[in-house]
ChimeraX commands (.cxc) that place a marker at each C-alpha (Angstrom):
marker #1 position -93.03,-104.87,-26.86 radius 0.5
marker #1 position -95.11,-102.57,-28.27 radius 0.5
marker #1 position -96.06,-102.64,-32.03 radius 0.5
marker #1 position -95.36,-98.80,-33.92 radius 0.5
marker #1 position -98.28,-99.78,-36.00 radius 0.5
marker #1 position -100.48,-98.43,-32.97 radius 0.5
marker #1 position -99.24,-95.20,-32.24 radius 0.5
marker #1 position -101.74,-92.29,-32.37 radius 0.5
marker #1 position -100.66,-88.83,-32.72 radius 0.5
marker #1 position -101.76,-86.37,-29.99 radius 0.5
marker #1 position -103.77,-83.64,-31.20 radius 0.5
marker #1 position -105.55,-80.69,-29.66 radius 0.5
marker #1 position -108.67,-83.04,-28.79 radius 0.5
marker #1 position -108.16,-83.96,-25.54 radius 0.5
marker #1 position -111.80,-85.86,-25.25 radius 0.5
marker #1 position -110.15,-88.39,-27.77 radius 0.5
marker #1 position -108.12,-89.75,-24.75 radius 0.5
marker #1 position -110.53,-89.86,-21.96 radius 0.5
marker #1 position -110.75,-93.30,-20.57 radius 0.5
marker #1 position -108.01,-94.31,-22.69 radius 0.5
marker #1 position -104.92,-96.47,-21.82 radius 0.5
marker #1 position -101.76,-95.03,-23.19 radius 0.5
marker #1 position -98.29,-95.53,-23.89 radius 0.5
marker #1 position -95.92,-92.08,-24.44 radius 0.5
marker #1 position -93.21,-92.08,-26.72 radius 0.5
marker #1 position -89.54,-91.58,-25.58 radius 0.5
marker #1 position -88.15,-90.24,-22.32 radius 0.5
marker #1 position -87.68,-86.76,-23.36 radius 0.5
marker #1 position -88.93,-83.57,-21.83 radius 0.5
marker #1 position -91.41,-83.38,-24.61 radius 0.5
marker #1 position -92.68,-86.89,-23.46 radius 0.5
marker #1 position -92.92,-85.87,-19.82 radius 0.5
marker #1 position -95.23,-82.40,-21.11 radius 0.5
marker #1 position -97.47,-84.97,-22.92 radius 0.5
marker #1 position -97.59,-87.12,-19.91 radius 0.5
marker #1 position -98.81,-84.23,-17.82 radius 0.5
marker #1 position -101.32,-83.01,-20.40 radius 0.5
marker #1 position -102.29,-86.80,-20.86 radius 0.5
marker #1 position -103.51,-87.00,-17.51 radius 0.5
marker #1 position -104.78,-83.71,-16.94 radius 0.5
marker #1 position -106.93,-85.17,-19.97 radius 0.5
marker #1 position -108.20,-87.64,-17.59 radius 0.5
marker #1 position -106.40,-90.28,-19.92 radius 0.5
marker #1 position -104.62,-93.25,-18.04 radius 0.5
marker #1 position -100.82,-93.13,-18.94 radius 0.5
marker #1 position -99.65,-96.87,-18.42 radius 0.5
marker #1 position -96.17,-96.51,-19.38 radius 0.5
marker #1 position -93.52,-95.10,-21.95 radius 0.5
marker #1 position -92.05,-96.79,-24.90 radius 0.5
marker #1 position -88.53,-96.15,-26.55 radius 0.5
marker #1 position -86.27,-97.77,-28.85 radius 0.5
marker #1 position -82.98,-97.22,-26.83 radius 0.5
marker #1 position -83.96,-99.63,-23.49 radius 0.5
marker #1 position -80.70,-101.66,-22.57 radius 0.5
marker #1 position -82.47,-103.71,-19.96 radius 0.5
marker #1 position -85.91,-105.17,-18.67 radius 0.5
marker #1 position -87.53,-103.38,-15.69 radius 0.5
marker #1 position -86.74,-99.93,-16.39 radius 0.5
marker #1 position -88.81,-96.85,-15.67 radius 0.5
marker #1 position -89.83,-93.33,-16.43 radius 0.5
marker #1 position -91.90,-91.57,-14.06 radius 0.5
marker #1 position -92.07,-94.57,-12.07 radius 0.5
marker #1 position -93.86,-96.22,-14.92 radius 0.5
marker #1 position -93.02,-99.15,-16.76 radius 0.5
marker #1 position -90.60,-98.56,-19.63 radius 0.5
marker #1 position -91.30,-100.78,-22.76 radius 0.5
marker #1 position -89.58,-100.90,-26.49 radius 0.5
marker #1 position -90.59,-101.25,-29.97 radius 0.5
marker #1 position -90.48,-104.37,-32.25 radius 0.5
marker link #1:1,2 radius 0.2
marker link #1:2,3 radius 0.2
marker link #1:3,4 radius 0.2
marker link #1:4,5 radius 0.2
marker link #1:5,6 radius 0.2
marker link #1:6,7 radius 0.2
marker link #1:7,8 radius 0.2
marker link #1:8,9 radius 0.2
marker link #1:9,10 radius 0.2
marker link #1:10,11 radius 0.2
marker link #1:11,12 radius 0.2
marker link #1:12,13 radius 0.2
marker link #1:13,14 radius 0.2
marker link #1:14,15 radius 0.2
marker link #1:15,16 radius 0.2
marker link #1:16,17 radius 0.2
marker link #1:17,18 radius 0.2
marker link #1:18,19 radius 0.2
marker link #1:19,20 radius 0.2
marker link #1:20,21 radius 0.2
marker link #1:21,22 radius 0.2
marker link #1:22,23 radius 0.2
marker link #1:23,24 radius 0.2
marker link #1:24,25 radius 0.2
marker link #1:25,26 radius 0.2
marker link #1:26,27 radius 0.2
marker link #1:27,28 radius 0.2
marker link #1:28,29 radius 0.2
marker link #1:29,30 radius 0.2
marker link #1:30,31 radius 0.2
marker link #1:31,32 radius 0.2
marker link #1:32,33 radius 0.2
marker link #1:33,34 radius 0.2
marker link #1:34,35 radius 0.2
marker link #1:35,36 radius 0.2
marker link #1:36,37 radius 0.2
marker link #1:37,38 radius 0.2
marker link #1:38,39 radius 0.2
marker link #1:39,40 radius 0.2
marker link #1:40,41 radius 0.2
marker link #1:41,42 radius 0.2
marker link #1:42,43 radius 0.2
marker link #1:43,44 radius 0.2
marker link #1:44,45 radius 0.2
marker link #1:45,46 radius 0.2
marker link #1:46,47 radius 0.2
marker link #1:47,48 radius 0.2
marker link #1:48,49 radius 0.2
marker link #1:49,50 radius 0.2
marker link #1:50,51 radius 0.2
marker link #1:51,52 radius 0.2
marker link #1:52,53 radius 0.2
marker link #1:53,54 radius 0.2
marker link #1:54,55 radius 0.2
marker link #1:55,56 radius 0.2
marker link #1:56,57 radius 0.2
marker link #1:57,58 radius 0.2
marker link #1:58,59 radius 0.2
marker link #1:59,60 radius 0.2
marker link #1:60,61 radius 0.2
marker link #1:61,62 radius 0.2
marker link #1:62,63 radius 0.2
marker link #1:63,64 radius 0.2
marker link #1:64,65 radius 0.2
marker link #1:65,66 radius 0.2
marker link #1:66,67 radius 0.2
marker link #1:67,68 radius 0.2
marker link #1:68,69 radius 0.2
view
C-alpha cells in the first residue's frame, strides 16, 4: 500500500529523478508515457499504483501494482 502524501508531481527537471526509486500512479496511456520518460531520465521505476486494484499480485508493464490506503 502506498501512502498518498508521498506523491510527487513530475516536472520538466529530469535530474530530480536520477537514481530515485519511483512508483507511477495509474494504469493509463499517460502512466505508460511517464514510465518511459522516467526510465530515459535514469530513474528506477519499481511499480505502479492505482486505486482500483481488485487483487494482490496484479502487474502493469511487468511491474508490481500497488493500491493507495
